[in-house]
LOBA-317344 format. One record per residue (C-alpha): residue in three letters; x, y, z. Coordinates in steps of 0.05 Angstrom, whole numbers, padded with zeros to 5 digits, always signed. Layout:
BEGIN
ALAXYZ ...
end
This chain:
BEGIN
UNK-00937+02225+01482 UNK-00892+02273+01519 UNK-00863+02260+01587 UNK-00909+02273+01646 UNK-00861+02321+01679 UNK-00802+02360+01650 UNK-00754+02412+01677 UNK-00802+02466+01652 UNK-00855+02440+01699 UNK-00811+02447+01761 UNK-00805+02509+01805 UNK-00752+02500+01860 UNK-00765+02570+01887 UNK-00841+02573+01891 UNK-00858+02641+01919 UNK-00933+02633+01928 UNK-00961+02644+01997 UNK-01030+02612+01989 UNK-01052+02546+01960 UNK-01092+02582+01906 UNK-01031+02622+01885 UNK-00988+02558+01885 UNK-01038+02522+01841 UNK-01040+02581+01793 UNK-00964+02586+01789 UNK-00956+02513+01772 UNK-01017+02511+01726 UNK-00988+02569+01686 UNK-00928+02525+01671 UNK-00975+02472+01645 UNK-01013+02522+01603 UNK-00948+02549+01573 UNK-00932+02479+01547 UNK-01002+02471+01518 UNK-01022+02417+01568 UNK-01078+02460+01597 UNK-01124+02494+01547 UNK-01164+02538+01594 UNK-01125+02562+01655 UNK-01185+02590+01692 UNK-01230+02531+01678 UNK-01176+02483+01701 UNK-01164+02523+01765 UNK-01238+02522+01779 UNK-01237+02446+01775 UNK-01177+02445+01822 UNK-01213+02490+01871 UNK-01276+02447+01868 UNK-01235+02385+01884 UNK-01200+02423+01941 UNK-01267+02443+01969 UNK-01286+02370+01977 UNK-01226+02355+02022 UNK-01160+02390+02037 UNK-01102+02359+01998 UNK-01048+02373+02050 UNK-01012+02312+02079 UNK-00969+02303+02140 UNK-00896+02310+02125 UNK-00900+02377+02089 UNK-00934+02354+02025 UNK-00990+02386+01985 UNK-01021+02349+01926 UNK-01075+02392+01893 UNK-01104+02350+01836 UNK-01165+02340+01793 UNK-01192+02310+01729 UNK-01212+02364+01679 UNK-01236+02371+01608 UNK-01185+02428+01602 UNK-01125+02381+01607 UNK-01098+02351+01543 UNK-01054+02297+01574 UNK-01035+02273+01644 UNK-00987+02324+01671 UNK-00950+02336+01736 UNK-00918+02401+01760 UNK-00875+02407+01822 UNK-00859+02467+01866 UNK-00814+02474+01927 UNK-00831+02530+01976 UNK-00781+02556+02027 UNK-00835+02589+02070 UNK-00886+02534+02066 UNK-00959+02537+02041 UNK-01020+02517+02081 UNK-01057+02460+02047 UNK-01096+02440+02109 UNK-01050+02386+02137 UNK-01052+02375+02212 UNK-00977+02382+02221 UNK-00970+02450+02186 UNK-00954+02480+02118 UNK-00927+02442+02058 UNK-00860+02456+02026 UNK-00867+02403+01971 UNK-00926+02417+01924 UNK-00948+02371+01868 UNK-01002+02394+01820 UNK-01031+02333+01785 UNK-01074+02344+01723 UNK-01110+02287+01691 UNK-01156+02291+01629 UNK-01228+02272+01636 UNK-01213+02209+01597 UNK-01143+02193+01621 UNK-01117+02125+01599 UNK-01099+02071+01650 UNK-01025+02072+01635 UNK-01015+02145+01654 UNK-01060+02140+01715 UNK-01017+02081+01737 UNK-00955+02126+01732 UNK-00990+02179+01775 UNK-01009+02126+01826 UNK-00936+02104+01828 UNK-00916+02175+01845 UNK-00968+02178+01900 UNK-00937+02116+01931 UNK-00867+02146+01925 UNK-00889+02205+01968 UNK-00892+02157+02027 UNK-00817+02144+02017 UNK-00775+02188+02064 UNK-00713+02183+02019 UNK-00753+02206+01959 UNK-00780+02269+01994 UNK-00712+02284+02026 UNK-00680+02282+01957 UNK-00733+02330+01930 UNK-00718+02379+01987 UNK-00643+02379+01972 UNK-00641+02373+01895 UNK-00606+02433+01864 UNK-00631+02436+01792 UNK-00698+02427+01757 UNK-00675+02374+01708 UNK-00653+02328+01764 UNK-00717+02340+01803 UNK-00759+02322+01742 UNK-00716+02259+01730 UNK-00724+02239+01803 UNK-00800+02246+01799 UNK-00802+02207+01734 UNK-00760+02152+01765 UNK-00701+02162+01718 UNK-00654+02172+01777 UNK-00655+02145+01847 UNK-00659+02189+01909 UNK-00586+02173+01923 UNK-00565+02194+01853 UNK-00606+02258+01858 UNK-00577+02275+01925 UNK-00506+02267+01899 UNK-00520+02303+01834 UNK-00504+02242+01791 UNK-00546+02227+01730 UNK-00573+02158+01716 UNK-00528+02151+01655 UNK-00466+02164+01696 UNK-00486+02110+01744 UNK-00499+02063+01687 UNK-00430+02076+01658 UNK-00397+02062+01724 UNK-00436+01997+01730 UNK-00414+01978+01659 UNK-00341+01992+01675 UNK-00342+01952+01738 UNK-00371+01893+01701 UNK-00310+01891+01653 UNK-00261+01884+01710 UNK-00237+01814+01724 UNK-00266+01792+01790 UNK-00215+01770+01843 UNK-00202+01696+01849 UNK-00230+01663+01910 UNK-00207+01599+01943 UNK-00254+01541+01938 UNK-00286+01524+02004 UNK-00263+01462+02039 UNK-00318+01411+02043 UNK-00341+01399+02114 UNK-00391+01352+02144 UNK-00459+01384+02151 UNK-00494+01373+02218 UNK-00563+01343+02218 UNK-00614+01401+02219 UNK-00658+01405+02280 UNK-00732+01413+02266 UNK-00757+01483+02279 UNK-00824+01497+02312 UNK-00880+01516+02264 UNK-00886+01592+02265 UNK-00953+01623+02285 UNK-00989+01648+02223 UNK-00987+01725+02217 UNK-01048+01769+02228 UNK-01080+01781+02160 UNK-01115+01845+02139 UNK-01148+01865+02074 UNK-01160+01939+02060 UNK-01195+01983+02009 UNK-01174+02054+01994 UNK-01209+02105+01950 UNK-01217+02181+01942 UNK-01262+02225+01900 UNK-01212+02235+01844 UNK-01179+02167+01850 UNK-01109+02192+01832 UNK-01068+02210+01893 UNK-01098+02197+01961 UNK-01122+02128+01940 UNK-01052+02102+01927 UNK-01018+02141+01982 UNK-01064+02110+02033 UNK-01049+02041+02003 UNK-00974+02052+02007 UNK-00979+02079+02078 UNK-01020+02020+02102 UNK-00974+01969+02068 UNK-00912+02001+02100 UNK-00945+02002+02169 UNK-00966+01929+02159 UNK-00895+01908+02145 UNK-00870+01945+02207 UNK-00924+01912+02250 UNK-00910+01843+02223 UNK-00979+01832+02192 UNK-00998+01810+02123 UNK-01037+01869+02092 UNK-01064+01870+02021 UNK-01098+01932+01993 UNK-01150+01939+01938 UNK-01142+02009+01908 UNK-01208+02031+01877 UNK-01176+02087+01835 UNK-01187+02123+01769 UNK-01152+02068+01730 UNK-01204+02018+01753 UNK-01190+01966+01805 UNK-01176+01892+01810 UNK-01218+01857+01862 UNK-01182+01820+01916 UNK-01181+01745+01910 UNK-01241+01718+01950 UNK-01193+01669+01983 UNK-01152+01728+02011 UNK-01215+01759+02038 UNK-01239+01694+02068 UNK-01172+01683+02103 UNK-01168+01755+02129 UNK-01173+01768+02204 UNK-01196+01840+02195 UNK-01215+01895+02145 UNK-01196+01968+02138 UNK-01236+02016+02095 UNK-01200+02082+02082 UNK-01246+02117+02034 UNK-01282+02182+02017 UNK-01328+02151+01965 UNK-01371+02089+01974 UNK-01333+02023+01974 UNK-01353+01982+01914 UNK-01380+01911+01928 UNK-01374+01923+02002 UNK-01412+01860+02021 UNK-01352+01818+02000 UNK-01320+01837+02067 UNK-01379+01820+02112 UNK-01366+01777+02173 UNK-01299+01810+02191 UNK-01277+01859+02245 UNK-01279+01924+02207 UNK-01252+01995+02216 UNK-01283+02048+02170 UNK-01247+02115+02164 UNK-01233+02171+02114 UNK-01176+02162+02065 UNK-01131+02213+02100 UNK-01133+02171+02163 UNK-01104+02115+02122 UNK-01047+02161+02102 UNK-01034+02195+02168 UNK-01045+02141+02221 UNK-01041+02072+02190 UNK-01009+02040+02251 UNK-01068+02061+02294 UNK-01117+02031+02245 UNK-01080+01965+02244 UNK-01078+01964+02320 UNK-01152+01980+02323 UNK-01173+01924+02277 UNK-01129+01875+02316 UNK-01163+01896+02380 UNK-01231+01886+02349 UNK-01211+01816+02326 UNK-01185+01800+02396 UNK-01252+01821+02426 UNK-01289+01778+02376 UNK-01325+01836+02343 UNK-01341+01801+02278 UNK-01395+01829+02234 UNK-01456+01798+02202 UNK-01460+01750+02144 UNK-01463+01784+02076 UNK-01538+01775+02069 UNK-01550+01814+02133 UNK-01505+01873+02118 UNK-01437+01897+02141 UNK-01442+01939+02204 UNK-01379+01978+02217 UNK-01355+02031+02266 UNK-01356+02099+02234 UNK-01289+02124+02260 UNK-01268+02195+02246 UNK-01204+02235+02243 UNK-01166+02243+02309 UNK-01189+02304+02347 UNK-01254+02307+02308 UNK-01305+02345+02351 UNK-01374+02320+02370 UNK-01406+02373+02327 UNK-01370+02346+02265 UNK-01389+02275+02281 UNK-01461+02296+02293 UNK-01464+02330+02225 UNK-01437+02266+02191 UNK-01490+02225+02227 UNK-01547+02272+02208 UNK-01530+02281+02135 UNK-01550+02211+02111 UNK-01618+02220+02143 UNK-01629+02288+02109 UNK-01602+02263+02042 UNK-01648+02202+02040 UNK-01708+02243+02065 UNK-01705+02297+02012 UNK-01731+02254+01954 UNK-01792+02235+01996 UNK-01803+02308+02012 UNK-01797+02329+01939 UNK-01841+02273+01911 UNK-01894+02277+01965 UNK-01895+02353+01968 UNK-01901+02362+01893 UNK-01957+02311+01889 UNK-01994+02346+01945 UNK-01983+02413+01909 UNK-02010+02384+01844 UNK-02071+02360+01883 UNK-02083+02430+01910 UNK-02073+02460+01841 UNK-02125+02413+01810 UNK-02175+02410+01866 UNK-02165+02472+01908 UNK-02149+02475+01982 UNK-02211+02433+02000 UNK-02179+02372+01968 UNK-02153+02349+02036 UNK-02226+02336+02056 UNK-02241+02291+01997 UNK-02260+02218+02011 UNK-02210+02162+01998 UNK-02201+02148+01924 UNK-02210+02074+01939 UNK-02283+02089+01956 UNK-02296+02143+01905 UNK-02257+02154+01840 UNK-02287+02178+01774 UNK-02239+02176+01716 UNK-02269+02236+01681 UNK-02271+02282+01742 UNK-02215+02330+01757 UNK-02231+02328+01831 UNK-02218+02253+01833 UNK-02150+02261+01801 UNK-02134+02318+01849 UNK-02153+02274+01909 UNK-02111+02218+01881 UNK-02049+02262+01874 UNK-02060+02291+01944 UNK-02069+02223+01977 UNK-02008+02192+01942 UNK-01967+02252+01964 UNK-01993+02245+02035 UNK-01970+02172+02037 UNK-01901+02192+02011 UNK-01898+02247+02064 UNK-01914+02197+02118 UNK-01846+02164+02105 UNK-01809+02229+02119 UNK-01796+02222+02194 UNK-01784+02146+02193 UNK-01734+02153+02135 UNK-01700+02211+02171 UNK-01693+02170+02235 UNK-01674+02105+02199 UNK-01617+02135+02159 UNK-01590+02176+02217 UNK-01583+02109+02253 UNK-01553+02081+02189 UNK-01501+02137+02190 UNK-01480+02116+02260 UNK-01485+02040+02259 UNK-01494+02022+02185 UNK-01548+01971+02165 UNK-01564+01944+02235 UNK-01587+02014+02253 UNK-01642+02015+02200 UNK-01695+01973+02237 UNK-01695+02009+02304 UNK-01688+02075+02267 UNK-01750+02064+02225 UNK-01788+02038+02285 UNK-01768+02098+02327 UNK-01787+02146+02271 UNK-01855+02114+02263 UNK-01866+02120+02338 UNK-01847+02193+02333 UNK-01905+02202+02284 UNK-01952+02162+02328 UNK-01940+02206+02389 UNK-01939+02271+02348 UNK-01865+02283+02364 UNK-01854+02300+02291 UNK-01787+02322+02262 UNK-01753+02330+02330 UNK-01776+02261+02350 UNK-01747+02232+02286 UNK-01680+02264+02301 UNK-01679+02237+02372 UNK-01702+02167+02350 UNK-01647+02163+02297 UNK-01592+02184+02345 UNK-01617+02137+02400 UNK-01623+02079+02352 UNK-01552+02087+02327 UNK-01525+02091+02398 UNK-01564+02030+02421 UNK-01541+01987+02363 UNK-01469+02009+02372 UNK-01473+01990+02445 UNK-01501+01922+02429 UNK-01446+01909+02378 UNK-01393+01922+02431 UNK-01418+01865+02475 UNK-01378+01801+02471 UNK-01422+01744+02452 UNK-01411+01669+02443 UNK-01390+01646+02374 UNK-01453+01605+02366 UNK-01498+01666+02371 UNK-01460+01710+02322 UNK-01498+01684+02261 UNK-01566+01706+02288 UNK-01543+01773+02316 UNK-01560+01817+02255 UNK-01623+01778+02237 UNK-01656+01768+02305 UNK-01618+01794+02365 UNK-01598+01865+02344 UNK-01666+01883+02312 UNK-01704+01853+02371 UNK-01666+01885+02428 UNK-01653+01952+02395 UNK-01726+01961+02373 UNK-01750+01943+02442 UNK-01703+01992+02476 UNK-01717+02049+02427 UNK-01792+02036+02431 UNK-01790+02038+02507 UNK-01751+02103+02507 UNK-01795+02137+02455 UNK-01862+02116+02485 UNK-01847+02120+02560 UNK-01786+02164+02573 UNK-01772+02219+02522 UNK-01830+02217+02474 UNK-01877+02263+02513 UNK-01825+02318+02526 UNK-01804+02317+02453 UNK-01876+02320+02430 UNK-01885+02380+02476 UNK-01824+02414+02447 UNK-01849+02401+02376 UNK-01917+02431+02393 UNK-01883+02491+02425 UNK-01841+02503+02363 UNK-01902+02497+02318 UNK-01941+02546+02361 UNK-01881+02594+02361 UNK-01878+02592+02285 UNK-01953+02602+02279 UNK-01947+02664+02323 UNK-01891+02696+02283 UNK-01910+02763+02253 UNK-01881+02830+02234 UNK-01807+02841+02249 UNK-01797+02772+02279 UNK-01820+02738+02215 UNK-01777+02783+02172 UNK-01715+02769+02214 UNK-01728+02694+02210 UNK-01734+02700+02134 UNK-01668+02737+02131 UNK-01634+02684+02175 UNK-01660+02627+02133 UNK-01638+02663+02070 UNK-01567+02670+02097 UNK-01566+02596+02114 UNK-01591+02575+02045 UNK-01536+02614+02011 UNK-01478+02601+02058 UNK-01454+02534+02030 UNK-01499+02523+01969 UNK-01527+02454+01982 UNK-01481+02437+02040 UNK-01498+02421+02112 UNK-01521+02491+02132 UNK-01564+02497+02071 UNK-01594+02428+02086 UNK-01610+02449+02158 UNK-01651+02508+02134 UNK-01686+02467+02080 UNK-01702+02411+02129 UNK-01729+02460+02179 UNK-01776+02488+02126 UNK-01799+02421+02098 UNK-01812+02393+02168 UNK-01863+02449+02178 UNK-01904+02430+02117 UNK-01897+02355+02125 UNK-01966+02350+02156 UNK-02035+02343+02127 UNK-02055+02414+02146 UNK-01993+02458+02153 UNK-01999+02526+02187 UNK-01996+02591+02148 UNK-01929+02608+02181 UNK-01899+02541+02160 UNK-01918+02554+02088 UNK-01888+02624+02092 UNK-01823+02594+02116 UNK-01822+02544+02059 UNK-01834+02600+02009 UNK-01777+02642+02038 UNK-01729+02583+02038 UNK-01742+02565+01965 UNK-01739+02638+01943 UNK-01672+02648+01976 UNK-01644+02583+01948 UNK-01659+02607+01878 UNK-01618+02671+01886 UNK-01544+02648+01880 UNK-01547+02613+01812 UNK-01593+02665+01782 UNK-01548+02721+01807 UNK-01486+02688+01777 UNK-01523+02677+01712 UNK-01543+02751+01709 UNK-01473+02774+01728 UNK-01441+02734+01672 UNK-01492+02765+01624 UNK-01485+02839+01644 UNK-01409+02839+01659 UNK-01383+02779+01621 UNK-01312+02806+01617 UNK-01304+02796+01692 UNK-01313+02721+01682 UNK-01276+02667+01644 UNK-01305+02633+01583 UNK-01320+02572+01625 UNK-01357+02614+01677 UNK-01397+02647+01622 UNK-01418+02579+01596 UNK-01435+02557+01667 UNK-01476+02620+01673 UNK-01522+02598+01617 UNK-01536+02533+01654 UNK-01545+02571+01720 UNK-01608+02605+01692 UNK-01643+02538+01689 UNK-01614+02511+01753 UNK-01633+02574+01792 UNK-01703+02575+01764 UNK-01710+02502+01785 UNK-01688+02517+01857 UNK-01621+02481+01851 UNK-01573+02523+01892 UNK-01514+02480+01871 UNK-01514+02517+01804 UNK-01471+02571+01837 UNK-01418+02523+01863 UNK-01370+02530+01804 UNK-01369+02606+01815 UNK-01361+02599+01891 UNK-01305+02548+01884 UNK-01266+02594+01838 UNK-01277+02659+01877 UNK-01307+02644+01945 UNK-01289+02710+01979 UNK-01332+02750+01931 UNK-01386+02701+01908 UNK-01409+02672+01975 UNK-01418+02738+02013 UNK-01454+02768+01953 UNK-01501+02708+01949 UNK-01515+02712+02024 UNK-01534+02785+02020 UNK-01583+02772+01964 UNK-01611+02710+01998 UNK-01623+02747+02063 UNK-01659+02803+02026 UNK-01703+02754+01988 UNK-01720+02714+02050 UNK-01738+02776+02089 UNK-01781+02805+02032 UNK-01817+02739+02021 UNK-01837+02736+02094 UNK-01856+02810+02094 UNK-01900+02800+02032 UNK-01935+02740+02064 UNK-01919+02693+02007 UNK-01937+02620+02021 UNK-01917+02554+01989 UNK-01945+02484+02000 UNK-01894+02449+01954 UNK-01824+02436+01980 UNK-01790+02442+01912 UNK-01800+02464+01840 UNK-01776+02536+01834 UNK-01813+02579+01784 UNK-01850+02517+01759 UNK-01894+02518+01821 UNK-01910+02592+01819 UNK-01984+02577+01808 UNK-01983+02543+01876 UNK-01953+02603+01912 UNK-01993+02651+01953 UNK-01981+02724+01930 UNK-01940+02700+01870 UNK-01927+02769+01841 UNK-01896+02796+01905 UNK-01858+02730+01913 UNK-01825+02739+01845 UNK-01808+02811+01863 UNK-01773+02785+01926 UNK-01732+02736+01884 UNK-01715+02790+01833 UNK-01693+02839+01887 UNK-01646+02788+01918 UNK-01618+02769+01850 UNK-01605+02841+01831 UNK-01572+02855+01899 UNK-01526+02795+01893 UNK-01509+02811+01821 UNK-01491+02884+01837 UNK-01449+02863+01896 UNK-01409+02809+01861 UNK-01396+02854+01801 UNK-01375+02911+01847 UNK-01328+02867+01887 UNK-01296+02838+01825 UNK-01288+02907+01794 UNK-01263+02944+01855 UNK-01211+02891+01871 UNK-01186+02889+01799 UNK-01190+02814+01803 UNK-01164+02762+01756 UNK-01224+02716+01744 UNK-01225+02659+01793 UNK-01167+02683+01836 UNK-01188+02714+01902 UNK-01147+02775+01918 UNK-01107+02770+01854 UNK-01087+02829+01813 UNK-01102+02833+01739 UNK-01041+02836+01694 UNK-01041+02882+01634 UNK-01041+02825+01585 UNK-01097+02786+01617 UNK-01154+02820+01581 UNK-01120+02802+01516 UNK-01110+02731+01541 UNK-01182+02726+01561 UNK-01203+02749+01492 UNK-01160+02696+01460 UNK-01190+02644+01507 UNK-01260+02666+01490 UNK-01248+02653+01416 UNK-01221+02583+01428 UNK-01264+02521+01425 UNK-01280+02499+01496 UNK-01308+02437+01530 UNK-01352+02438+01592 UNK-01313+02424+01657 UNK-01325+02358+01692 UNK-01347+02357+01765 UNK-01292+02339+01813 
end
């Protein structure tokens, strides 16, 4: 196994001016040594990881990294930029850039080495030495740990230092006079020191290579400075060792710095807890320690393990209310979608088997004949209706969960059910979820006697929060919200002509803007809310049809583009294009994400144009859809199916033509926005196409 970093993987004069160009420059060094088999595929994986969360850190550091099937062995490349490169850090551009590449099946030993580097980045002497080192060999040795920061700064090699140490050991040490024995005074007993404040922490990030260990190192350093005992459990790629239960039991507080779910979270129940993103653990550890100490001083302990682990969902400093609101809403939407899909498809099957009169069939408990199609149609329809009835309560319950964790579930579900009872619908569910989370958070902030803390999550919080939310929904805000819901429904029902076409275009733009992200989910939720009733209006079904049609466009367009102009795409993208046919036909917009991550400036605008065209045409053609999902597999359930498919085809062709034109006119290197194609790249692409490739792994 070769060394993880060598002088050939170091660039002390990195001239790139964007993070994409910096990643490419360093990745090319890896590819030249045979450590990356498919440059474009690897860069697409790096871009996908970067899209999840910026990799810039305070202190002028950028650490783009990923796990990829295109990496043969764990590798690290380092670049130093005089001008600085923006990696999204709050304090400005990065001048030290580390590109970390790990294979899809990297072994624990090498991942441990990478984690050690991540911890070193928190050492000011280490980063100062990297900024002053004069030659690539010394820089590589410093990163490997073969020389110390002091040796690197002075230009001395580790071997020279070792020789000096050996020479000094051969010199006769000077003689010292023996101390004169003196009487030792009787020691005075010292007061027993007060035990230190104890904190246990968990850090994790999507890749589990860099941020996980940097947050751990930052928290440990801040803990030493604050005089607290702080032990971190790093849930990284190399696996993790669970903290000793005795340590957790003795802890006075808990810090979660994570961007993926904490594993076995209930172990930490019953402790004052601060829950933040992993970058907060890197950038402001002292604040987190102070915050958890304040919570402990106020007695804000959480529930026993059986009752859940409520925590405060803290965000990054300066995070706006809009960003927080999106984070609170996303759990509700995410948990609601499976109910929408299952219920909607069952209802659609019921309509397909029994016609549109199936909603008037008697209950299958009173009348069901095994050999009659109408009975099976009624069964499917009624099961789907029951599943749909959970839509608003689940939305409200998990919005409250996003704000206040498990204690928010009970009042959230209660508020969502009340929203259905008073016909407040989707808007009522949104309001109930937000109110429930706020009420529970307010209750948790109240100081209570120690004797009552055990019953808080089981009795007190559910009782008080449900009563408050119920009162507000029934008496105070329920009627206005129900009126607003009715007004919106009437407005949608009255849409016709140009207004309907403009709405279809707008929804198409939203569906294709972030390909399964928050904006896409807003448009999809808006559409599904309209059909989540027993008898949806014609306008609501037109909106659902337009949304699904537009959502199919991006992956189908990328699949078509890779077919008709394959030379503009890498081998990996062409392989992804084959899968995109199926994903697009199934209404899975995320099938276009690999293309958007590699070339966002061309792919996303192209997809939005096609999506807007498809949405507008679908509304103009009057296509309707009762099912919330299914793609081409529910075409028999679509009103005006032939014109609907024409609308989809028109959008796909428009997006394909635009993305091909943009890539051709700009003379782009595949996957590099704004890049210029070198003369030898077509030859390199041909060589890459003939090589055996593996599918990329998702970041």
